[in-house]
C-alpha positions in Angstrom: 0.0 0.0 0.0 1.2 3.5 -0.8 2.6 5.2 2.3 1.7 8.8 1.4 2.2 10.3 4.9 5.5 8.6 5.4 6.7 9.8 2.0 5.5 13.3 2.7 7.3 13.2 6.1 10.5 12.2 4.4 10.2 15.0 1.8 9.6 17.5 4.6 12.7 16.3 6.5 14.8 16.6 3.3 13.4 20.0 2.2 13.9 21.5 5.7 17.5 20.2 6.0 16.4 18.0 8.9 15.0 21.0 10.9 11.5 19.4 10.9 11.0 15.7 11.6 7.6 14.0 11.5 7.3 10.7 13.3 4.6 8.6 11.6 2.7 6.0 13.6 0.1 3.5 12.4 -3.6 4.2 12.9 -4.7 3.5 16.5 -1.2 3.6 18.0 -1.5 7.0 19.7 -5.3 7.8 19.5 -8.3 5.7 18.5 -8.5 5.1 14.8 -10.9 7.7 13.1 -10.4 10.0 16.2 -7.3 11.7 14.9 -9.0 15.1 14.6 -9.7 15.1 18.4 -6.1 13.9 19.0 -4.7 16.9 17.0 -7.0 19.4 18.7 -6.2 18.0 22.1 -2.4 18.0 21.5 -2.0 14.2 21.8 -0.7 14.2 18.3 0.4 17.2 16.1 -0.6 15.8 12.7 -3.3 13.4 11.5 -4.9 12.2 8.3 -8.4 10.9 7.5 -11.7 11.6 5.9 -13.7 14.6 7.2 -16.7 12.3 7.3 -15.4 10.9 10.6 -16.1 14.3 12.1 -19.9 14.1 11.6 -20.3 13.8 15.4 -19.3 17.4 15.6 -20.3 18.9 12.2 -23.4 17.8 10.2 -21.7 19.0 7.0 -18.4 17.2 7.5 -19.2 14.3 5.1 -19.6 16.8 2.2 -15.9 17.4 2.4 -15.3 13.6 1.6 -17.7 13.1 -1.3 -21.3 13.6 -2.3 -23.4 11.2 -4.4 -23.6 12.7 -7.9 -21.1 15.3 -6.8 -17.6 16.6 -7.7 -15.1 14.5 -9.6 -11.6 14.1 -8.1 -10.2 17.1 -10.0 -13.3 19.2 -9.5 -13.0 18.4 -5.8 -9.4 19.6 -5.8 -10.2 22.8 -7.6 -13.3 23.5 -5.5 -10.9 23.2 -2.5 -8.3 25.4 -4.1 -10.3 28.1 -5.8 -14.0 27.4 -5.3 -14.3 28.1 -1.6 -13.9 24.6 -0.2 -10.9 25.3 1.9 -12.5 28.4 3.4 -15.7 26.6 4.2 -14.0 23.8 5.9 -11.9 26.1 8.1 -15.0 28.0 9.0 -16.6 24.7 10.0 -13.7 23.8 12.3 -12.9 27.4 13.5 -13.4 26.6 17.1 -10.8 23.9 17.0 -7.0 24.1 17.1 -6.7 22.4 13.7 -5.6 23.4 10.2 -6.3 21.2 7.2 -4.6 20.5 3.8 -5.8 18.8 0.7 -4.2 15.4 1.4 -5.3 12.4 -0.8 -8.1 12.2 -3.4 -8.9 8.9 -5.0 -10.3 8.0 -8.4 -14.0 7.1 -8.5 -15.1 3.9 -6.8 -16.8 1.0 -8.5 -20.5 1.6 -8.7 -21.5 -1.9 -7.4 -20.3 -5.4 -7.6 -23.2 -7.9 -7.6 -24.1 -11.6 -7.8 -27.1 -10.7 -10.0 -27.6 -8.4 -13.0 -28.7 -4.8 -12.3 -30.4 -3.3 -15.3 -33.6 -1.7 -14.1 -35.0 0.0 -11.0 -36.9 -3.1 -10.3 -33.6 -4.9 -9.8 -32.8 -2.5 -7.0 -36.0 -3.2 -5.1 -35.3 -5.7 -2.3 -31.6 -6.0 -3.3 -29.4 -6.6 -0.3 -26.7 -4.1 -0.6 -23.7 -3.4 1.6 -22.5 0.2 1.6 -21.1 2.7 4.0 -21.9 6.2 2.8 -24.8 8.5 2.0 -25.7 6.2 -0.9 -26.9 3.7 1.7 -29.9 5.9 2.6 -30.4 6.8 -1.0 -30.4 3.2 -2.2 -32.9 2.5 0.7 -35.2 5.1 -0.7 -35.0 3.3 -4.0 -36.3 0.1 -2.3 -33.0 -1.7 -1.5 -32.3 -3.5 1.8 -29.1 -1.7 2.9 -26.7 -3.1 5.5 -23.3 -2.0 6.8 -20.6 -4.6 7.2 -16.9 -4.1 7.8 -14.9 -4.5 4.7 -13.4 -7.8 5.9 -16.8 -9.4 6.1 -18.0 -8.5 2.6 -16.4 -11.5 0.8 -18.0 -14.2 3.0 -21.3 -12.4 3.2 -21.6 -12.3 -0.5 -20.4 -15.9 -0.8 -23.1 -17.0 1.6 -25.9 -14.9 0.0 -26.3 -12.6 3.0 -25.8 -9.7 0.6 -26.4 -9.6 -3.2 -24.3 -6.5 -4.0 -21.6 -4.4 -2.4 -19.8 -1.1 -2.5 -16.2 -1.5 -1.4 -13.7 0.8 -3.1 -11.8 1.4 -6.3 -10.9 -1.5 -8.6 -7.4 -2.0 -7.1 -8.8 -2.6 -3.6 -11.8 -4.6 -4.7 -9.4 -7.0 -6.6 -7.1 -7.3 -3.6 -10.1 -8.3 -1.5 -11.0 -11.1 -4.0 -14.3 -9.6 -5.1 -13.9 -11.3 -8.5 -14.4 -14.6 -6.8 -17.8 -13.8 -5.3 -19.3 -11.2 -7.6 -20.2 -12.1 -11.2 -21.0 -8.5 -12.2 -19.0 -5.3 -11.9 -20.8 -2.0 -12.7 -18.9 1.2 -13.4 -20.0 4.8 -12.8 -18.4 7.6 -11.0 -21.8 8.9 -9.8 -22.2 6.9 -6.6 -18.9 7.8 -5.1 -17.0 10.2 -7.5 -13.9 10.3 -5.2 -12.8 9.7 -1.6 -11.0 12.6 -0.1 -8.7 12.2 3.0 -7.3 15.4 4.5 -4.1 16.1 6.3 -4.5 18.2 9.4 -2.1 19.7 11.9 -2.4 21.5 15.3 -2.9 25.0 14.1 -1.2 26.8 17.0 2.0 24.7 16.6 2.0 25.1 12.8 1.6 28.9 13.1 4.5 29.0 15.6 6.9 27.5 12.9 9.2 29.8 11.0 7.7 31.0 7.7 10.0 28.9 5.5 9.0 25.7 7.4 5.3 26.5 7.2 5.7 26.9 3.4 7.5 23.5 3.2 4.8 21.7 5.2 2.0 23.2 3.1 3.7 22.6 -0.2 4.7 19.0 0.5 1.3 18.0 2.0 -0.6 19.4 -0.9 1.9 18.0 -3.4 0.8 14.5 -2.3 -2.6 14.9 -3.8 -1.8 14.4 -7.5 1.0 12.0 -6.7 -1.4 9.7 -4.7 -4.1 10.0 -7.4 -1.6 8.9 -10.1 -0.4 6.0 -8.0 -3.9 4.6 -7.4 -5.1 5.3 -10.9 -2.3 3.2 -12.3 -3.2 0.3 -10.0 -6.9 0.7 -10.8 -6.1 0.3 -14.5 -4.1 -2.9 -13.8 -6.9 -4.2 -11.6 -9.6 -3.7 -14.4 -7.4 -5.7 -16.7 -7.3 -8.5 -14.1 -11.1 -8.4 -13.7 -11.6 -8.7 -17.5 -9.1 -11.6 -17.7 -10.8 -13.3 -14.8 -14.1 -13.3 -16.7 -16.1 -10.8 -14.6 -19.0 -9.3 -16.4 -18.1 -5.6 -16.6 -20.6 -3.0 -17.8 -21.5 0.7 -17.3 -24.1 1.1 -14.5 -27.7 1.3 -15.9 -28.6 4.8 -16.8 -32.1 4.2 -15.3 -30.5 3.3 -12.0 -27.9 6.1 -12.1 -30.4 8.8 -13.0 -32.7 7.8 -10.1 -29.8 7.6 -7.7 -28.8 11.2 -8.6 -32.5 12.4 -8.4 -32.9 10.8 -4.9 -29.5 12.2 -3.8 -30.6 15.7 -4.7 -33.7 15.3 -2.5 -31.7 13.7 0.3 -29.2 16.6 0.4 -31.8 19.3 0.1 -33.6 17.7 3.1 -30.4 17.9 5.1 -29.8 21.4 3.9 -33.2 22.5 5.2 -32.1 21.3 8.7 -28.8 23.1 8.8 -27.8 26.5 7.3 -24.1 25.7 7.0 -24.8 22.3 5.4 -27.0 24.2 2.9 -24.1 26.7 2.2 -21.6 23.9 1.6 -23.8 21.7 -0.6 -24.9 24.6 -2.7 -21.3 25.7 -3.1 -20.5 22.2 -4.4 -23.4 22.2 -6.8 -22.8 25.8 -8.1 -19.1 25.0 -8.7 -20.0 21.8 -10.5 -22.5 23.5 -12.7 -20.1 26.3 -13.7 -17.2 23.9 -14.3 -19.2 21.5 -16.4 -20.9 24.3 -18.4 -17.5 25.7 -19.2 -16.0 22.5 -20.5 -19.1 21.4 -22.3 -18.7 24.5 -24.5 -15.1 23.7 -25.4 
């Protein structure tokens, strides 16, 4: 697995001439896994990495900074962060915490679904037992699916035993490594369900601001330089994995337009309902939609 944080720590040490050393520990070693944000704020650790969706216990809009169903592509996400207001919105959200965030790692789109049965019409979704772990779970449920959450390590056996009919796991490279080709006859592709998965880097803001200006610039530059490097690394492995799926004999097809269109329609209703409950959520989701519309209208004209 690509050790992005370790590589970034090494680059920071080299660029700073050894003046700034980052000691990297595995998840769970110093603070509970997924609780790195609290660890940074509390000073237990000075730097963490992870999806903002893990912060939803504090911020209702946090998941929007990881991905939205029918939302921004990986590059759209990056440019929304850089120039479309994403960075400013996130820092407004966490303003009461001693944390500063950087772009971190953005993945290519995930596989739409892997399934033991063909998925061609909306009727095929009704009653389908789907494992998923994001907003799409509630959206699929609105479409009539029976949605369950299982840890990634339980997906293979659950599909093999017929406990579930279909599953969302990750990008092709990870799905292949989990042996999904052995239990799922069908692989459906669309970037709509999960266009990207975005993990941020974040540091203790007060300690970062106390650094000399040149070290601050090195940290910021090296952390944000990882974003395209990680994307390229994973995309290469996804391409290799798709060749493996084809050679294995998996039935690969674009996700049904009928299913995709309904997923997007239901997602818009879902997010609008959430926006009606929380003004900041509304500001973030409409910022995402407005940026997406402007970006795609521009490129559609070229």
